[in-house]
N, C-alpha and C positions, 0 to 999 in steps of 0.2 A: 328304482329309487325308493318308491313307497314300500316295496317288499323289504328292502334292507332296513328302512326306518322301523318297520313293524318288528322285524327280528331283533333289532337293537333294543327297542323299547321292551320287548318281551324278556330279553336277557337281563336288562336293568331291573325289571320287576322281580325276576327270579332271584337276582343277586341281593336286592334289598330285603326280600322275604326271608332268604336264608340267613342274612345278617341278624334280622330281628329274632329268628328262631334260635340262633346261637346265643344271642344276648339274653333271651328269656331263659334258656337252659342253663346258662352260666349263673344267672341270678338265683334260680331254684337250687342249684348245687351249692352256691354260697350260703343261702338260707339254711339248707339241710345240714351243712357243716357246722354252722353256728348253733343250730338246734341240737345237734349231736354232742356238742361241747358244753351244753347247758346255758348258752347265751340266748335265752328265749326272746328277750326284748329286742336284741339286735336282729335275730332271725325274723321276727315279726316285721321289723322295719324294712328288711330286704324283701319279704313277701309282699308287703304293701306297695313297694315300688312297682312291682309287676301288676298288682291289682289296680293301682292308679293309672297305669298306662293302658288299661283296657283289656289286659290279658286275663282270661278265665279258663280254669281247668279243674277237674276233680282233685288232682294232686295239690294245686294251689289252695283251694278252699280247705281241703283236709289238713294241710300243713299249718294254715292259719288257725284253724280250730284247735289243733294240737298245741300250738304255741300259747294261745289264750288259756287253754286248760292247764298247762304247766304253770302259768302265771296266776292261776286261780281266778281267772275272769270267766266264770261259768256261763253267764248269759251270752257273751261274745263267742265262746266256744260252741255253744248250742246253735247259735245263729249260723255260723259257718259250716258246722256239720250238716245242718238242715239244707243249706245251699248246696253243699256237695252231694247230698242225698238226691237232690233233684236231677243231678247229672248222672248219678249211678246209684239207683235205689237198692240194688242187690249187693253192694260192696260189704263184705262181712266185717272187715276191720272198722270201716266207717260206722256201721250199725252198732257194733260192740262199743266203740268209743262214745257214741251218742247215748246209748243206754247208761253207761257209766256216768256221763255228765248229768243226765237227768236224775240220777240217784242223789246228786248233790244239791238239788233245788228243794225249796221248802214245801211247795204244794204237791200233794198226792191226790191226783184226780183219777177217779175210776171211769174209764171210758164206757159210754153206752154200748152194750153189746149189739152187734149187727146180726141180721138173719144169716144163717150159715152159708147160703148161696151167694149173698152179697159179700160176705167175708172172703169166701173162696174166690170170687171174681176179682175183688180188689187185690188180694194176695197174688193172683196170677198176673194181673195187668202190671203190678209193681215189680215183677221179676226183672224187667229191663227198662232202660231209658227209652225215650222216643227214637233215638238213633239206633239202639239195639233192636227195637221192634221193626224199624224201617229196613234194617239189614235182613232180618228174618223174612220180611215181606218180599224182598228181592229174591231171596233163596227159594221160597216156596212158589213164587211166580214162575221162576225158571223150571222148577220141578213140575209144576202143573203143565207147562208148555211141553216139556220132554215126555211126560206121560201121555199127553194127548197125541203127540207125534207118534209115540209107540202104538197107540190105539189105531191110528189111521194107516201106519206104514207096515205093521206086522200082521201077517195073515193067520197066525196060530190063534184059534178061538179062545183057548184058556188064557194066553198072554194078553189078548185084546180085552177080555173081561177084567183081568187084574188091573191092566193099565187104565181102563175106563173108571172103575170104582176108586182106584188110587188117585186119579187125577181130580175126581170130585172132592175127595178128602183133602188133597193138597190145596185145592181152590178155596174150600171152606176155611182152612187154616190161614190162607193168605188174607181172606176177608177179616178174620179175627185179628191177625197181626196189624192190619191197617187200622182197625178200630182201637186197638191198644196203643198204637203209635200216636194216633190223634189225641187220645185221652191223656197219655203221658206228656205230649207236647203242650197240651192245655195246662196241665199241672205245673210243668217246668216254667212256664211263662206267666203264670197267674201271680197276682199280687194280693191274694186274699188270706195269707197266713203271716203271722208275725210272732216275735218273741218279746215278752215284757222285759224292759230294761230298768224301770224304776224299782228301787228296793222293795217297795210295796205300793199298791194302788187300790183304792176302794172302787168297786164296780158299781155304777149308778143305775138307777131305774130309768133315767132319761138323760139326754145330752145337756145336763145342767148341773153345775157344781153344788147347787142347793137341793138337788133331788135326793131321794132315799138311797142309802147305802144298802146294796144287796148282799155283797160278799167281798172278800179281799183276796187279791192275788199278789204273788211275789215274783221277783226277778227270775228269769229263766223259763217261765211257763209259756208254752206255745198256745196261741189262740187263733181262731178263724175270724176274719173280718166279714161281717154281713152287710154293713151299710156305713155311711158317714154323713154327718151333719156338721158343717163348719170344721172346727178343730176336734171334733169328737168322733170316735169310731164305735159302732155297734158290734159287739164281739160275742163269740160263742166258744165255750170251752168243751173239753172232751166228754164231760158228763152231761152235756146238753144245756147247762145254765147259760143264760143270755143277759147281757147288760151293756152299759156304755162306759168308756174311759177316754181320757184325753189322748190325742194321737202322739203327744210328745213323750209318752211313757213307753212307747213300743218302737221296735225296728222291724221293717218289712223283710221277710225272707226273700 
């Protein structure tokens, strides 16, 4: 009796899950059709139905960003492109659209140059999302196991040597993939980056509206959050400048 109940419950869960998947897919297709016909506002409403239901995907964030871009709402477009980038940092179309959107904002901030090996490391770790690096971890873990098995099971000296050194290499790559996966997971789930949504905002020297104006930023600019005091955020921009702004002027990525 219990076994039948368990099977029935499992079938019900599978049925409900498949119905939700079909519903999500149909809404995405509806939104895509509206977008293709130039009905960007209606497409956005359709995509937001999915978003409000808790559904998240690269395609959804990307399509929302495109809809906002077509409606000339650049800060919103950049926000959703950045959210999509956390899911798939190496997507070429996404990165191209994000670069185009950033050309439309007022602020031109020169990023502080990194040391070459830090730049290389960051570029390498950003090639894949955390799920991508996790998949590679599994692949190289199995490869390490197979090569070690070859070392212990094959008696040919040359093959044993090749298997041994290849297994060490595969093991080191596995460790590196784990490190990258953890790093990307931390980035994807962090809440320390935001986009400015106020048309313009003066960056203050302290969390006080009467404090000194340091510089001004405009909508669409990406900032890093360092600290918070009450309704104020301590922020840093790409050129290294630091200051404070009201949290109502930004949206967290």
